[in-house]
N, C-alpha and C positions, 0 to 999 in steps of 0.2 A: 457378093451379093449371099445370103445362106442358102445349104443347103435346102430347105425345105421350100423355100423360095424361088429357088428350081426347078424339085419338084413336082409344084405348083398345089402341093399338099398345105395340110395347115400349119401352123406354130409348132414345134417340139415346145415336145412337155417341161423342160428348163428352161427355153425362152420366154414364155408366157408365167414360170414363176417369178424369174430373175423381174423381170418387165415390172407384177405388182408389186413384187415388193421395190423396187428403186420410184413407182411413182406412189408408193404410199411411205417413201421416207422413213422405210424401219431398219434400223442394224436389226441383223439375225438377233443378236440380243433380246432388242427388245421383242421383234417375232416371235420367243424361242416364252416369254415370260408370257405372251400375251392365250400364248400355245397349254403353258404349264394353267392357265386362268380358267382352261376349262378342259382339263383333267390330262393333258398331253404330256408327259418331258421326254420332247425331242431336243436333242442338244444342238450348238449349232452348225460344229464341227456335222449335222449329220446333212442339216438344212442348208450347208454351205455344196455340200458335194449335190444334193437335189437339184440350186440353180445353174450350179458351173457344168451339170450334166454327168460327171466325172461316178455317181450313181444312181441309180433310180430304185423311187419307195417299194416297197417287201406290195406284197397283193393285200398283206394285214394291217394295211396303211391307212387302209380307205375313207374312218373316222379320223386322223391328220389328217389329209387333204378337203377335208368335208371344214375342220375346223379351220384346217386356210383358205377357204375361199370367203368362209363370213369375215374374218381379218381383213383382209385383201381385197373384200365390196367383190369379186369375180362371182360371175353368177352360175350359179347352185350346177355342179354335175360336173365346169368347166374344166379342174387339177384331176377329177375320178375320174371322164372320161379319155383324157387326155395319158392316163396310166398304162391302158392296153397295148397302146402303138407308141411307147415311150420304154416298155418290157423288149416288147417284139423288137426291136431298133439297136438297145444293147446287146441280146443276145444274137447280135449280127454284125458283126465288124467291119461286112463288107468284104471288096474281092481281098482275097488271104494276101498278103505280106505288098498291098498297094505301095507305100512307101519305099520303099528301096527296090532300084533299078531291076533286078535278077529275078521279082516278081514272079513272071510267067513259069521262069525254070523252076522254080522253089514250090508253086502248084502242082509239074508234072512231078516231081517228085515226092509233095504229097499224095498225090492219088498212088501212086506205087506201095503209100501205106493205105491201102483199102482199109479203109475204119476211123481212120484217124481221127478225131472230131479237132478240129483245129476252129477256133474260137469260141469254145464250150465254157472254157477256162480263159477269166481276165484276167491282168497281172495285176494287181493293187498296187503293189511295193515291190520293186528290187533291188539287192547290193550285190553289187562285182567288184571283185578284185583281182586284175588282170598284170598279171607276173610277167613280166621281159628278161629274158633268159642273157648268159653276159655276152650269148653274140647277138644282141640284141631282136632275139626274134620272141613271138607267142611258145612261150612254156605251158602254161596250163591259164582258164583263168578259174574263180572259189566263184559259184552265184548263192543265195540268198533269195528265195523267191515266194512273194507271198501269191496265191489266191483264189478268186473265189467264181464260186461255179453257175453261169447263169441259163444253164441248163446239167441236167443229170448226167454226170462224166466219171470218169477218174485217169483222166489220160490227159497235158500238157505235152504238146508239139515245140520242140525247141528244132534251132535256127545256129549254124557256124558257117563261116562261111575263112577260106586259106587268101594268103597274097596268090596273085598270079602263076610263082612259080614253087608254091607249096604242092605239098603231097594230100589230099584231103581220105587219101585213104588207112593216111596212120591216125586221123584222129580220131579220138576214143572219149566218149561220151561215160562218165560216171556216177549212180546215184550216191550220195551223202547220207539222204536221209528223209523219211518221209516219200522216198519212190524208190522202184526200181528201170533199170532204163529198157525196152522193148524196140521195136523194129526198129532200122535207119534204114536211110533210103540220101548213097551219097551220087553227084555229079561232080567226074573228075575233070575236066572239063574247063566248069567254070570255077573247081574250088568247092563245092556247097554241101552240106550236110543239113538233111533233119533228122529228127528223132524224137522218138516218143518218149515221155518220160510217165512210168502207167503208177498213179497211186496206190497207199496203203491203203484205199478203201476208195468205194464211188460214197462222190458227195453229192448233195443235194440243193435242190439250189437256194442260193443266198448263203451255203457252208464256204465258208474260209479252210483253206490248209498252207502249212507254209515246205517248202522241197528246199532242200541243200543238193547242190550234183557240181563237180567239179566237167571239165572241155580240155581234154589233153592234146597238146598240138605237137609236134614237133622238127619244127620251123626252125632252122638252125641261118637264116639269113636277117639280115634289119628287116623292120619294117617301121612303121612311119605313121601310121594310125589307129585307132579303137574303137568300133561306136557299136549303139545296142540301139534300133532300131522298136518304136512303139505302135501300136494299131489302138488303144483304146484313149482316153482322157484320160488326165489328173494322176497319173500312176509318180508317186515318189520314187524315184532312182535314183541309187546312190555308188559310186563310179568312183574307182580309184584304180588310177595302173602302175607299180612298182616298178624299179631298176634294177638292174643288178649295179652294185657299184663297178667292173669294169665298163661296160655300157653305159651313160649317159648322157639324156641332150642337150643341148644348148637352148634348145626352146622349147618351151609346153607353153600348148594353149586346144582351152576348149570350145567347141561349135556345139548348133545348135542347127538344123534345118527339115523343111518341110517334108521335104522324101531329102533320097539319098543323091539324087544328083542335079536339087535343089541349090539354090548360091549359100551362103551362108544369114540367117537372121540372127545367129549370136554368137559373135569371135572374142571373148578375152584369153590376157596374157595368163598363166597360174604359175608359181611358184612349187619349187619343189620342197617337201618337206624334211626336216632332215632326216627320217629315214626312207629319203628319194622316192617318197610317195606325190603322184600329181591325183588332186578330190575334185568331184566334181558331185554336188546338191541339186537337184533338182524337185521342188516340191510337186510338182506338179505337171509331169511331163505328158507330152504325144498329143496327138499322133504326128508320126515324124520321128527325129532322127538324131541323140544326144551321141556326143563324142570327145577321147581328148587327140588332137593330133602332136607329131616335134618331130624337132630336127636335130641332126645328129650331128652336123659339123657348119 
């Protein structure tokens, strides 16, 4: 049962659009052609993100939605009226950090960063390289993250967790490009860190930015997995874990879960590249968890 059924409210904008396209039996390229004939040059990639719910049309897209209603045979105003509620839903990813078991503790850390604007920037794509040290611990992760503003803001909240016997007080976020590090809150008992990245400028709604940052850890004990959680749908996630030649695993696997505590919904074996990297690319991840785990012996 879908969320809008549980809430007793109207169908979601993306559901209405997707159902209407399916009922007409139109491919996205053919639908685009109909729109071009009516003077609206909308890409098939944009139409795809609208029907999947990964993105919401801009406020200035009303003429396009009216043309879509005409092409798809929908009652006038059905898509246009759904735009407002769709944008409100997109601006609120729900309970913060709900896809991980540490959600309550992370929310408390977020409260300590009074004024931190969690959820005002949505991630559209992220590439991360996780470097494993010769001791088998996480030495550093290098992150390039593309974000889009759903409300005017100039900050992004990031999260990091050490292993149970790690030292979160020694973990240090470092801004590399497009941002600087703001306030940091830590929970030493749970090994959690929540930090602000302050953008170089304030973004208006729908504006994009690319941020580069590292997270340095000092773990000197072997770890056996790394994962990132996503709170938005449709995120392009490229993850690679690079192992030191002195500490190579005997088996490496990819996993995906709906929450960090849920069973695997995907699990498959990976092969290390010649330069000792395990790589995963998920074109449209989330909400949920994407990760890599390994065995040392």
